[in-house]
N, C-alpha and C positions, 0 to 999 in steps of 0.2 A: 727862085730856083725851079727849074722845070721838072715835070714828072719823069721825063726821059732821063734826066741826069741822076735823079734819086733812084729810079727803078729801072736802070738800064738792062737788068737781067730778065725783066718781065716781057711777055709777048705784047705786041702792039695793041691787041684787042683789050687787054687789061688796062693799058695806059689810057684808053679812051673812056674808061668808067669815071664818071664825075664823082666828086666828093659827096654830093647830095645822094647819089645812088649808093655809095658806101654806107652813109648814115641810115638810109632807108633799109638797106639790107640788114644792118645791125638791128634796127627796130623790128624787122620782120623775124629774124632769127630769135630774138629774145622775147618779143611780145606778140608775134604773129599779126603784126599790123601792116596792112598793105597801103603804102602811101605814094608809090610812083609806078610808072609803067614797068620799070625794071622789076620791082617786087611783085607786081601783078603777073608778069611772065613767069616768075619763079613759082608763085602760088598756083597758077593755072597748071603748070607742069606737075607739081606735086599732087594736085587734085586728080589729074589725069592718071598719074602713076598709081595712086591709091585705088582708083576704080578699075584699073586693068588687072584682071585676075591672074593673067599669066605673069605679069611683073611681080605681083604680090607673092605668088607661089615661088618664083625664082628667088625673091628676097628671103622668104621664110626658109627655103632650102639652103641658101647661102648662110643664114644665121645658124642653122643646124650644123652645117659643115664647119663653120668657124668655131662653134662650141666643141664639136668633136676634135678638131685640130688642137684647140686650146687644152682640152683634157689629155690628149695624146702627148702634147708637149710637156705638160706638167708631169705625166707619168715617166716620160723619158728623163726629164730633169731630176726627178726623185731617184730614179734608178741609178743615174750617173753619180748623183750626190752620195748615195749609199756606197756605191763601188769605190769612189774616191775616199770616203770616210773609212771604209774597211782597209784599204791599202795603207792609208796614213796610220791608222791604228795598229795595224800589223807591224809596220816599220818602227813605230815608237816602242812597241812591246819587244821587238827584237833588240833594240838599243838598250832598253831597260834590263832585259835578260843578260845581255853582254856585260853591262856594268855590274850586275850582281855576280856574274861569273868571275869578273876581274877581282872583286872583293873576296872571292873564295880561293883566289890564287891560281886559277887555270891559265894556261898559256894562250897566246894570241891565236895560234893554230887551232887549239881545241875549241876556243870560243867561236872562231869563224865556222868551224865544222858544226858545232852545236846549234848555232843561231842561223846558219845559212847566209850569213853576211859575208861580203867580199873581204878578203884578208886586208886589203888596203884600208877599208872602212874601220875594221876592228883596230888596226894599228893607229889610225887617226884618233879613234875613241880612247885608246890607251894613253894618248898624249894629253887628254883633257884632265884638268885638276880633280874632277870628281871621281876619276878612276885610279887615283894614286893613293 
C-alpha cells in the first residue's frame, strides 16, 4: 500500500519522509540521539534557537502570557461555575419552599407570589405526588 493512499490528507513534503527518518526522529525526541541528517538538521535548529537571545526572550514571554491566560481562564471558569451553582441552588430552594407551602395549604396563586415562581411552574409542581 502506498503512503499516498494511506496518508492522502498529508502535504506532499510529509509523504517524502522516510520510515528511517521517522524512527530517527522518535529516537531524537525520546533520547536526544542524532542518527540521521534529518535529526541533525532538527538538532542544529534547536541549538541555534537556544543560543538566540531574542528567540529565548520571546519564548519566555510567550510562556508567561500562556500562564497568565491559563490563570485568567481558570478564574473565569470558577466565576461562571459559582454563578451557575447559585442560580441552580436558588431554583431548588424556591421549589422546596413551594412544596412546603403546599403542605401548609396555601393556594397556587399565593405560592407563586411568595416564591416568585411562574404560575405555570407552581401548577405543574402541584400535580407532583410529593405535593399532594
